[in-house]
One Martini backbone bead per residue (centre of mass of N, CA, C, O) as a GRO file, in nm:
protein
  196
    1MET     BB    1  -2.716  -1.871   2.851
    2ILE     BB    2  -2.761  -1.557   2.699
    3ILE     BB    3  -2.850  -1.486   2.363
    4LYS     BB    4  -2.845  -1.170   2.202
    5SER     BB    5  -2.592  -1.192   1.994
    6VAL     BB    6  -2.513  -1.254   1.638
    7ASN     BB    7  -2.195  -1.242   1.442
    8LEU     BB    8  -2.055  -1.271   1.135
    9GLU     BB    9  -1.740  -1.122   1.115
   10THR     BB   10  -1.529  -1.354   1.010
   11VAL     BB   11  -1.367  -1.477   0.702
   12CYS     BB   12  -1.119  -1.732   0.651
   13GLY     BB   13  -0.895  -1.818   0.433
   14ILE     BB   14  -0.603  -1.951   0.332
   15THR     BB   15  -0.480  -1.633   0.281
   16SER     BB   16  -0.586  -1.506   0.523
   17PRO     BB   17  -0.575  -1.304   0.773
   18LEU     BB   18  -0.589  -1.294   1.097
   19PRO     BB   19  -0.758  -1.176   1.345
   20GLN     BB   20  -0.725  -0.914   1.605
   21ASN     BB   21  -0.861  -1.004   1.869
   22GLU     BB   22  -0.991  -0.909   2.201
   23LEU     BB   23  -1.160  -1.153   2.237
   24PRO     BB   24  -1.251  -1.442   2.327
   25GLU     BB   25  -1.181  -1.785   2.214
   26PHE     BB   26  -1.378  -2.065   2.068
   27ALA     BB   27  -1.299  -2.372   1.935
   28PHE     BB   28  -1.407  -2.588   1.651
   29ALA     BB   29  -1.343  -2.935   1.599
   30GLY     BB   30  -1.386  -3.164   1.310
   31LYS     BB   31  -1.531  -3.361   1.127
   32SER     BB   32  -1.734  -3.309   0.857
   33ASN     BB   33  -1.980  -3.524   0.989
   34VAL     BB   34  -2.021  -3.439   1.320
   35GLY     BB   35  -2.198  -3.160   1.380
   36LYS     BB   36  -2.087  -2.861   1.408
   37SER     BB   37  -2.310  -2.666   1.311
   38SER     BB   38  -2.530  -2.774   1.502
   39LEU     BB   39  -2.383  -2.699   1.760
   40ILE     BB   40  -2.347  -2.396   1.712
   41ASN     BB   41  -2.646  -2.335   1.686
   42ALA     BB   42  -2.721  -2.433   1.973
   43LEU     BB   43  -2.520  -2.222   2.116
   44MET     BB   44  -2.681  -1.971   1.962
   45ASN     BB   45  -2.990  -2.018   1.941
   46ARG     BB   46  -2.998  -2.125   1.639
   47LYS     BB   47  -3.101  -2.290   1.356
   48ALA     BB   48  -2.922  -2.148   1.076
   49TYR     BB   49  -2.644  -1.989   1.089
   50ALA     BB   50  -2.485  -2.225   1.061
   51ARG     BB   51  -2.396  -2.415   0.801
   52THR     BB   52  -2.574  -2.679   0.697
   53SER     BB   53  -2.513  -3.014   0.551
   54ALA     BB   54  -2.537  -3.303   0.356
   55GLN     BB   55  -2.257  -3.195   0.265
   56PRO     BB   56  -1.963  -3.243   0.340
   57GLY     BB   57  -1.720  -2.981   0.359
   58LYS     BB   58  -1.831  -2.679   0.375
   59THR     BB   59  -1.616  -2.588   0.570
   60GLN     BB   60  -1.340  -2.373   0.426
   61THR     BB   61  -1.332  -2.189   0.677
   62ILE     BB   62  -1.282  -1.938   0.916
   63ASN     BB   63  -1.533  -1.873   1.162
   64PHE     BB   64  -1.642  -1.566   1.322
   65TYR     BB   65  -1.847  -1.548   1.612
   66ASN     BB   66  -2.018  -1.296   1.761
   67ILE     BB   67  -2.097  -1.300   2.114
   68ASN     BB   68  -2.239  -1.044   2.284
   69GLU     BB   69  -1.967  -0.884   2.265
   70GLN     BB   70  -1.762  -1.115   2.433
   71PHE     BB   71  -1.723  -1.351   2.211
   72TYR     BB   72  -1.598  -1.645   2.028
   73TYR     BB   73  -1.684  -1.849   1.769
   74VAL     BB   74  -1.475  -2.104   1.611
   75ASP     BB   75  -1.494  -2.233   1.284
   76LEU     BB   76  -1.347  -2.507   1.168
   77PRO     BB   77  -1.243  -2.702   0.939
   78GLY     BB   78  -1.317  -2.990   0.819
   79TYR     BB   79  -1.192  -3.312   0.848
   80GLY     BB   80  -1.156  -3.605   0.647
   81TYR     BB   81  -1.258  -3.554   0.359
   82ALA     BB   82  -1.274  -3.761   0.085
   83ARG     BB   83  -1.360  -3.546  -0.167
   84VAL     BB   84  -1.076  -3.427  -0.119
   85SER     BB   85  -0.790  -3.321  -0.187
   86GLU     BB   86  -0.482  -3.342  -0.056
   87GLU     BB   87  -0.410  -3.047  -0.098
   88THR     BB   88  -0.655  -2.928   0.049
   89LYS     BB   89  -0.612  -3.069   0.318
   90ALA     BB   90  -0.336  -2.939   0.372
   91LYS     BB   91  -0.442  -2.646   0.376
   92TRP     BB   92  -0.637  -2.679   0.611
   93GLY     BB   93  -0.427  -2.773   0.814
   94LYS     BB   94  -0.258  -2.512   0.806
   95MET     BB   95  -0.486  -2.324   0.895
   96ILE     BB   96  -0.535  -2.451   1.172
   97GLU     BB   97  -0.246  -2.432   1.277
   98ARG     BB   98  -0.219  -2.127   1.256
   99TYR     BB   99  -0.442  -2.061   1.452
  100LEU     BB  100  -0.344  -2.219   1.706
  101HIS     BB  101  -0.064  -2.066   1.706
  102GLN     BB  102  -0.164  -1.739   1.677
  103SER     BB  103  -0.377  -1.711   1.875
  104LYS     BB  104  -0.428  -1.490   2.159
  105GLN     BB  105  -0.754  -1.572   2.245
  106LEU     BB  106  -0.738  -1.868   2.293
  107LYS     BB  107  -0.898  -2.088   2.535
  108TYR     BB  108  -1.056  -2.316   2.364
  109VAL     BB  109  -1.087  -2.662   2.251
  110PHE     BB  110  -1.325  -2.829   2.059
  111LEU     BB  111  -1.372  -3.180   2.015
  112LEU     BB  112  -1.538  -3.364   1.770
  113ILE     BB  113  -1.711  -3.679   1.828
  114ASP     BB  114  -1.851  -3.964   1.726
  115ILE     BB  115  -2.014  -4.178   1.945
  116ARG     BB  116  -2.041  -4.439   1.743
  117HIS     BB  117  -1.722  -4.409   1.716
  118ASP     BB  118  -1.417  -4.455   1.688
  119PRO     BB  119  -1.145  -4.296   1.667
  120SER     BB  120  -0.969  -4.167   1.428
  121ALA     BB  121  -0.677  -4.080   1.293
  122ASN     BB  122  -0.762  -3.782   1.267
  123ASP     BB  123  -0.853  -3.742   1.558
  124LYS     BB  124  -0.583  -3.808   1.692
  125GLN     BB  125  -0.418  -3.593   1.549
  126MET     BB  126  -0.582  -3.350   1.649
  127TYR     BB  127  -0.544  -3.396   1.948
  128GLU     BB  128  -0.230  -3.383   1.947
  129TRP     BB  129  -0.210  -3.102   1.823
  130ILE     BB  130  -0.355  -2.946   2.043
  131VAL     BB  131  -0.164  -3.030   2.270
  132HIS     BB  132   0.096  -2.922   2.131
  133GLN     BB  133  -0.031  -2.616   2.152
  134GLY     BB  134  -0.132  -2.616   2.478
  135PHE     BB  135  -0.403  -2.781   2.487
  136GLU     BB  136  -0.709  -2.896   2.651
  137PRO     BB  137  -0.937  -3.069   2.519
  138VAL     BB  138  -1.278  -3.063   2.467
  139VAL     BB  139  -1.490  -3.330   2.439
  140ILE     BB  140  -1.746  -3.391   2.191
  141ALA     BB  141  -2.014  -3.622   2.187
  142THR     BB  142  -2.190  -3.680   1.922
  143LYS     BB  143  -2.500  -3.818   1.854
  144LEU     BB  144  -2.656  -3.929   2.113
  145ASP     BB  145  -2.946  -4.007   1.982
  146LYS     BB  146  -2.809  -4.270   1.817
  147ILE     BB  147  -2.804  -4.405   2.099
  148LYS     BB  148  -2.818  -4.601   2.356
  149ARG     BB  149  -2.802  -4.562   2.688
  150SER     BB  150  -2.641  -4.838   2.738
  151GLN     BB  151  -2.387  -4.730   2.545
  152LEU     BB  152  -2.247  -4.480   2.662
  153GLN     BB  153  -2.000  -4.575   2.838
  154LYS     BB  154  -1.863  -4.740   2.617
  155GLN     BB  155  -1.821  -4.502   2.415
  156LEU     BB  156  -1.660  -4.316   2.601
  157LYS     BB  157  -1.430  -4.514   2.650
  158ALA     BB  158  -1.344  -4.539   2.350
  159ILE     BB  159  -1.259  -4.244   2.325
  160ARG     BB  160  -1.054  -4.224   2.550
  161THR     BB  161  -0.872  -4.454   2.451
  162GLY     BB  162  -0.827  -4.359   2.153
  163LEU     BB  163  -0.696  -4.072   2.262
  164GLY     BB  164  -0.562  -4.072   2.544
  165MET     BB  165  -0.755  -3.939   2.767
  166ARG     BB  166  -0.846  -3.723   3.071
  167GLY     BB  167  -1.051  -3.526   3.026
  168THR     BB  168  -1.319  -3.374   2.899
  169ILE     BB  169  -1.655  -3.518   2.837
  170ILE     BB  170  -1.938  -3.436   2.614
  171PRO     BB  171  -2.245  -3.522   2.563
  172PHE     BB  172  -2.432  -3.472   2.241
  173SER     BB  173  -2.747  -3.321   2.115
  174ALA     BB  174  -2.909  -3.153   1.858
  175GLU     BB  175  -3.199  -3.248   1.910
  176THR     BB  176  -3.216  -3.217   2.248
  177LYS     BB  177  -2.960  -3.047   2.378
  178GLN     BB  178  -2.785  -3.233   2.513
  179GLY     BB  179  -2.501  -3.060   2.674
  180ARG     BB  180  -2.521  -2.751   2.650
  181GLU     BB  181  -2.488  -2.660   2.946
  182GLU     BB  182  -2.202  -2.778   2.983
  183ILE     BB  183  -2.068  -2.602   2.770
  184TRP     BB  184  -2.148  -2.328   2.887
  185SER     BB  185  -2.001  -2.375   3.157
  186VAL     BB  186  -1.718  -2.368   3.036
  187LEU     BB  187  -1.738  -2.086   2.917
  188GLU     BB  188  -1.812  -1.930   3.178
  189SER     BB  189  -1.562  -2.001   3.339
  190ALA     BB  190  -1.360  -1.871   3.141
  191LEU     BB  191  -1.490  -1.584   3.152
  192GLN     BB  192  -1.454  -1.532   3.453
  193ILE     BB  193  -1.150  -1.540   3.451
  194GLU     BB  194  -1.124  -1.310   3.245
  195ILE     BB  195  -1.277  -1.086   3.408
  196ASN     BB  196  -1.110  -1.122   3.685
   0.00000   0.00000   0.00000
């Protein structure tokens, strides 16, 4: 996929109305420290367009990135961040739920899970939530470069079992960009269906 243009078009806070976009949307959900911004930057072919931070919990809004004037990457707030009050977590949860429920253009939800760990209770809840909203999430197992190649199948199996999932799982590394082509291929297939 050739990325010609990237534009952070809309930023929605807790009380903002969601945009009525005409183009297809692809949403990215995941825990606060799972590498969501790094993944989105890799998919945009930009080094630091989506803000990455050593301090998790930076994304507190829903950010809509217009890609090539053809579709949107939608960066959802990271969940499960320990240093945030329960009240704030609940508001972020409502915001994500409202988006998943109301967006008319949402085609796919990518759920990011750290490949080094079994899915957390928050991960399982988010997976079930996405399924409940009528989507089959594509799971992206991030931080692939942090494990040995011999551990890969074991870790993927742990994620599948932990989430009780049957669908697609794509191992990804922001360092080496391994997995990026596979994610683009999911996007391109969905866009082909959309265009035809």
